N, C-alpha and C positions, 0 to 999 in steps of 0.2 A: 504561403502554400495552402491553398484551400482543402480542409477537411483533415489537415492534421493539428492537432492540438499543439498549443504554446510549449510544454512542456512535456516531453515522453517519459523521461527518467526524472526522478527526482532522488537526490543526495539522502543518504539514511537518518540526517539530523532533521530534513526537511519532511521524511516520512512520518516522524515521531512526533511533530508539530502537527500534521495533517491529520494524524490521528487521535488529537487531542491533547497531545502532551504527554503520550505513554514513553516508556521508557526505550532507550537502544536494546536492552535485553529482551523486550518484549517484541520489538520490530524484528530481530533476530530469532526469537522464538517462533514468530509468525512464519519467517522465513522457513525453518528447519520442518514445519508441519506442513509445509505448503501452500499455505494461506497467502503469502505475498512472493512476488517473482523478483529475485536479485541477480542484477547482470553487473558484471565489473568493468570498466573501461581503464586499463592499465592498473594503477594499483586502487582505483576509488570504486567504492560499491554504491549503486543506485537500485532503487525500488523502482518497479516500472508502476507508470501512472495508472494504466490499465487495470493491472492487479489491484492496488489501491482501491479504484473507484468500485471492481468486482467484490474486493473483501466488504468496503462499506455497504453495498447493496446485499449482500448475502447477510449482514447484521441485521439491515434493516428488514428484510423478509423474514427472518426469525422473529424479531421484536414485534412485528405485523400478525405473525401467526401465534404467537404466544397470548397476544390480547384479544383474538378473536374466539 
């Protein structure tokens, strides 16, 4: 399927790993602050890959602005 990433949803443990090994608590704190988007399929929770990428982009922009 062209234009669709391989993985649209990342399980919470995968999101922890993607963000450099942060804790589940940190991921849920980011969800509660609106920094990450969490969706459920049945009883399983996932973080959207789009929100993970956007969050990392915002961190990068802040870091670049701080050094400029």
